N, C-alpha and C positions, 0 to 999 in steps of 0.2 A: 128660550134663550134669546137675549138681546141681540139685535142684528150686528152691532159693533163687535161684540164678543165672538159671534160666529165668524165674522170676516177675519178677525185677527187669528182665530184658530185655523181657518182655511189657509191663510197666507203662510203661517208657520208650518203647517202640514206640507204645503207645496215646497217651501224653502228647505225643509228637512229632507224631503224626497230628492230634491235637486242636489243637495250636499252628498247624499249617499251615492247617487249616480256619479258625481264628480270624483269622489274618493275611490269608487270601485272601478269605473270604466273610463274616466277622463272626459274632457270637454267635447270630444267628437260624438260621444254617446248622448249628450244632453239635448233633447228635443222636447217639445211640448207634450207629445204623446208619451214619451218615456217618463216624464215627470208625473203626469196624471196616473199612468199605470203603476209607477212606483208608490205613489201616494194612495192608491186604491180608490180613486174617485173618478167621476165622469169627465170626459174630455172638456166639456163646457165649463167646468169649475174654474179652470185657469183663466179663461177669457172673460169670465164673469167678474173677476177681481182685478184684471190687468188689461190694458188696452191691446197689447200684443206680447209676443214672447220676449222680445228685447226689453220691453217695459218690465216684465217679470224679472228678467236677469238683472237689470239695473237696480231694481228694488232689493233683490237678493244681495248684490254686492254692497249696497248702501246699508242694509241691515247688518251685515257682517262688519262693515267699517264702524258702525255704532258700537259694536262689541269691543272693538279695539279701543275706542274712546273710553269705555268703561274699564277696560284693563289698564289703560294709562292712568286713570284716577287711582286705582289700587297701587300701581307701581310707584307713582310719585309719592303716595302716602307712606311707602316703605322706605323712602330715603332716610338715612340715618340709622336704620335698623339692619340686623343681619350683616351681610357683607355685600359689597358692590357686585362682585363676581357671582355670588349666589343669587342675588336678585335678578341680575341680567340673564343668568342661565334659566331661571324659572320663567321669565318673561318670554324669552325666545322659544322655549319648549312649549309654552301655552299657545303662542302665536302660530308657530309652524307645525306643531303637533296636531293642530285642528285642520280646518278646511282651507286655511289661508293660501297654501301653496297651490291648491287646485283652483282657487278663485283667481289667482294671478294668471295661471295658465288659461283660464276661461277668458279673461279680459284680453290677453294677448292673442287668443285664437279668433275672437269675434270683432271685426272692425266696426260693425254697427253699434255694438255694445260699448266699445271704447269711445266712439264719437258721442254717444249719449251721455256717458259718464263725464265727458269733458265739460259739460254744463255745470257740474258741481265740483269737479276736481280738474281744473284747467291745466295743471302741470303734474309731471311725474306719473307713476303707475299706481292706480288706486290700490289700496290695501298696503302696499309697500311704502307709499308716501306717508300715510297716517301712522304706520308702524315706526317709521324713522322719526317722525315728530314725537311719538311716545317715548322712545329711548332718549332722544335729545333733551326732552323736558326732564326726564328722570336724572340724566347725567348732570344737567345744570343744577338741579336741586342738590345733588351730592357734592357738586363743586362749591356751592354756597355753604355747605356744611363742613367743607374742608376734607372730605373723604376722596375727592378727585382733585388732582393738581390744579392750581389756579390758572395755569396757562394751557390746560388741556383744551384741545379743539373738539368740542362735543359735536359740532356740525360735520366733522369728518368721522369721528368715532361712531356716531349713530348709524349713518348709511353703511359704513364698513361692517358693523355688526349685523345689520339687516341683510346686506348682500351675501356675506359669508354664511349666515344662518339659512338663508333661502337655498343656497347651493347645497348645504349639508343635508337639508330635508327634501331636496327636489325629486329624488328618485322614489316615486310612490310605489314602485313594485318591490323595492327592497325594504327590509326591516328599518324602522325609524332609528336614528342615532340614539344611543343611550345618554344619560345625564352627564357621564364623564366626558364623552366626546363633545357635547355642547359646552361644558365647563372649560375644556381645553381650548376650544375656539375662543370663548369669551376672554379668558385670561391672556391669551396671546395677543388679542386686539387691544386690550386695555392696559397691558403691562407697563407702558411708559407713562400712563396717566394716573394710576392708582398707587398710592403708597402701600407698601407691603409691610405688615406688622409681624408680630410673633405668631407662631402656630397656635390656632385656637380651634380645637376639635369640638364639634357639636354645637356650633353657633346656629341658632334658628333664624332663617330668613323669613321676612314678614309676609306670608300669605300671598305670594305672587306665582305660585305654581308648584306642583309636586317636585319638579327637578330642583327647585330652590329651597326645599324645606330644610335640609340638613347640610350644613357646610362642613366638609371634612378636610379641608386644606388650610391655606393661610387666610387670615382675616385682615381686611384692609382697614386702614384708618383706625 
């Protein structure tokens, strides 16, 4: 096996193990030994691929931020299809239904990690900052298409959606909120910015997450 392929596989194995620990036990439980034990590999594997544990954690966060960038590309491409509320519901569910909430807790918990991430993300909270930019970009695209009011302040709507979504999903010990709870949050935030049209049951939202697949309420624009 080529060395580059082996290295990528080892990194992903360690990242996936760290995610499982974060989701199951929280940031307090995340140590180098815990990660290698969870991944089923020798302790030296982590330090073979990363300078130290904080370097590993920084790369983990940056890798997950890259996934948000990919999600943003899909979400922006969905502008003009489905409904605004359905697309946003799917995006928030995909974002916070994953490891994102645990990653935010990790960044908040570890000062050294936060300082290291400042080199690439000098402002805001990593993950939440990129997620806010993702929603703002999507809302701007919808505004250009006339499905969001021309005077809508997307730079306020986007962080409001992210902040409210983060709080909704923040309790990792409770069952995650269902699609209807997320949709209710979204519609309450965007109510003044999205024109409400006739009831249109069964509108398909364009591939931005399971929660956004079927719209059963009103259709915007």
